[in-house]
N, C-alpha and C positions, 0 to 999 in steps of 0.2 A: 387544457393549461395550458400558461406563457412561459416559458423557462427563460424567457428573455432577462441578463442580470441585471436587476431595476437600486438604485440604492435611496430611499426616504430618505431626504432631509429634513428635519424637523428642530428650525431653531425655537429657544426654551430662552423668557424673561418671567422666574417670577409668575408659574405654573404646576405649580407640587398642586394642583386639586384639577388636572388638566391630561397630566403627561401618561397616565394611565387607562386613559377613555379612548385617549390621541390613540397609541399601540394596541384596544382592543380592534378600536376601528383602521385602522393601518392592515392590520394582519388580517382580520377579515375580508375586509376588502380584497388585497394585493397579495396573498396569502400563496397564488398559485405561479407567482413570479419567486426567482432567485434573489431571496428580496433581502436585504440589509435598509434597516434601521437605524441610520446617525442624527442622534440628538447632540443640539447644542448646545451647551448650556451658557446662555449671554453674560454669567458673575451673574443669575441671582440671587437674592435677599430671603427667603425664606426656603422648603425643602426642598425642589423643584431636582439639585442635584441626588439627594436623597432618592429619593420612587424613581431615577431614569438608572440611580444603581442597582436600586431590586429591581428594573425589570432586567437589565443584563444582565447579573447574578442570574434568571429565571429562563432569559431569551438569549438563544446564541449569535442569534441575529442581528442584537441591539448593541451598539456600540459610539460612543458617546464622547463629545473636549466638553468641556468648562472652561472657560477663559478665569482669568485674575482678580477680573471684573468687571463689567460693565459695558463694554464696545461697541454697543450697535446695531441697529440689523443688518446695516452692508456687511458687518464684519460678520456675525456669527453665519449667513448665508455665506459667505467667501470660507470660510473655514471650514463649513461643511460642504462645498463643492470640493473647496482642496484635497477632502482629504475621504470621499468618497472612492464608493475601493469597487464598483459595478460600472459597466458599461455604460451605462443611460444612469441617470437622477430625475428627480420629483421631487420639484418645494413643496413643502406639503407646513403652514402653520399651523401651531401647536392650538389652536382655538376651530381648525377642521371647518374655518365657514364654505371653504372648497370643498365638497362629500370629496374621498378618497377614491369613490365608486367610479366616477371622474376621471379618474387614468387613465382608465383606458382608451374612455375614446382619446386623448392627446398620444396614445400611445401607439394605438390604431394608423393613424395620422403619420406618424413620426417616420411610422414603419414606409411608406410611402414612398421614403429619402430626402423628409428633409431634417436641418440637426438640432433645430430647436420647436418645440410646438407651445403656444401662450395660448393657454384660457382666457375664451372674452367672458364675463358674467351675462348670462339669460338677462336679469333681473336679479341688481343690487342693493342687497340687503342689510345695508347700515345708514348712518341719520345723514338728512338731508344735506350739509355741510360739506359730509365728506362725498356725496354722491355730484353736487355741485363744484363741491372744490375737485375733481376727479377731472370730472366733465369740461374745464377750465379750463386746464391747465395740458389737456392733452389737445384742445383746442388750438391754444397757444403754441403748441408743439407743433400744429403743424405749421401754422404759421410761419412758426420760426426754420418750415424742413426740415424736423427733424425725421429719422428715422424710426422713432417706436412703432411697432404693429399696431396699428388703431386697437384700441378698447380692454391690449395686453393691461394683465395680472403679475404678478405677484408666484402664480398657479401655474408650473412650467414642467414639462420634460423634454430636455435636451443629452442631449454627445456629453458624458463626464468632460471628453479630452477640449473640449468644447470650453464650458465652464471654465473648467483648470485654467485652459489660456487667458479668459478677460484676467482670472484673479490673478493672474502671474504676474498680468500690465501694470500692474498696484497703482491704478490710476488716485487721482484725491480726491476724483471722487468717484467713486467703483457704481454708474447709473445701472447697472445691467438692462434693464430694454433698450437702453437708448446707443451701452458698447457693442454688443453681439451682432446689430446686424451693419457695422462696419467691419465686421469679420466676415459674415459669409450672406450669401442671399437665400438660401435655404430654408425661409423661416415662412410657416404655418400659422394661424389664427382657429379655433377650434370656441364651439359657445359651451360655456357649462353651466351649472348648478352653482345658484353662491345661495347661501342658508341664511338665517341671522342668526346673530352674535348667543350664544346660550351660556359660555363660560367665559371665566378670567373679561378684563377691558385691552379696548385699543391703546396699544402702547404711541401709537403716532397722534398728538394734541396739532391741534391744528396750527402751531405755531411750527413746530416740526415741520406739518406738511406743508406751510408754505416757503421757511427754510429749503427744504429737498425743492420743492420746486423749481427756487429761483437757481440752486448749484445746478441744475442740469438744464438751463436755461442757458446759465453763461457759459459753461464748462464743453456742448457740446454744441452750441452754437456762436457763431461769431456775431450774426446777426444782432443781435440784444446787445452786444457791446459795442457796434455800428451804431444804434440807433443811437442810443445812449449820447454817444459823442457828438453826435447829429443834433440834439437833444439842447446839448451845452450851448454847441456854435449858434445854434436858433436863441436859444436863450441871451446869448450873451450880444448879437443882434438887432436885437430887441430892447431890452437895455439902451446898447447902446444910440437906435433911434429914437426909441424915447425920452435920455436923456436932450439929445440934444433937439428934439420937440419942445420937448418943457423950457428949455434955455431960450428956444428964437419966439418961444411964445406964440407958436402954434400947437398948442395943445396947456388945461388946465392942470394946473399944480396935483388935484384930485386924481384926471385921470392916469398922468403919466406916473402916480405912485400908483395905481391900480395898476397898470400894465405892467407895473415893475414888478411890484409883487408877482403877480401871475409869472412871467418868467423868473422868477425864481425860483419855483414850484414847479417848472420843467425845468427846471438847471438843478434843483437836489434831486430829480427823481432821477435825473443821471449822471448824478454824480454817485447814487446811491451804489449803479449799478457797476459802474465802475468799482467805486469801492471792496464789489461784489468779485469781482475779477482779479483784484488786488490781491485778496484774500485767498481767493483759489490762485496764484500764482503761487505765494509763499507756500499751503499746503505743496506745492510740487519738492519742496526741498527736505534736505535729511531729517527725518521726524524720526518717530519712533514706531514700531510696527502696528498695521491696523489691529489687529490680538495679539495676544499671551494666551497658551495655557498651562494655565498649573493643572490641572491631572486631563487625563485621558485613557481610553479603553484599546489605545490601539498604537503605532509606535507613527510618531510626531516628529517632524523633522528638528533639531533641537534649536534653532533660529525661532522658530515657533513656543521654544517652549519657554517662562518664566523663569527655571534655572534649569538651563542649558546642564544635561548628564542626568541627570534624577534617572532615565534611562526605567527597568521594572518598575520603582516605586509608582510609573504613572500604570501600570495596570494593575485592572483590578483582581483580585484572590485568585480565582478560576485560571486567569490567565499568565498570569506569575508562574503556577505551578508547569504549566505547558511550555513557558521559556523555559526553566528550568527541564 
């Protein structure tokens, strides 16, 4: 028996057909722990919230938060990490491509003295563009000297206080894998199984994955910005040199034009990176909260409520009676 206090944080977006099976599999695999299941409904447009309410009414281990709209994956897991109530938490996506039974391996490693343990897929069962894209951005991340654990995924077990500390930083880009190594060196990885998707669809489209990677490189490494500045300087020098050579008659017009266009390509690439950096600076300015909660089965910070002061109205019926 494992009496370790563990919160399973499960972000959900349009997962009405999955949450019941997700709940059943998590309970079957992790029921020996002092377990809490915290579902975070990220503004689903289907019956996800109704299904979660039903689970919460039947199982006292189930709690939930429901956003006022779709705020995105980072907001969903950040809210779950903030309101997890057990000493340790595990992040499990609703599609359960990482089998809950694999959590035991992460917990065993964590109890050896680590603050965070990340699962690394033995074999990834995702479309080729997801596999190649992940390999590419991890490779580039290493070139930029980011401290992301090699192969680390969202499947992770960590101390809840550490996770909460990351959320409290209120970073414009809450890239969790890159932030944890800035706070602690007690990090480990464990090889885990990964299953093909059998239900639901991935919420990470190609454009979103590219944007996510760009945010990581720009927000957590100055090398990308410095490289962009160098590209712009070299493009300016090359353009000036080509112009001088063309006017002096040392270079044909066609060659000068071709070289100038190539220099412009490098300049545009550098400008794009610097523009992305400017967006990050703008994101750091005062802005709405990362998420707003419309309904919850647990008490939440009034600052996170869409309508502060609602109080017991946020609680499901069984808990309202307890609160009374």
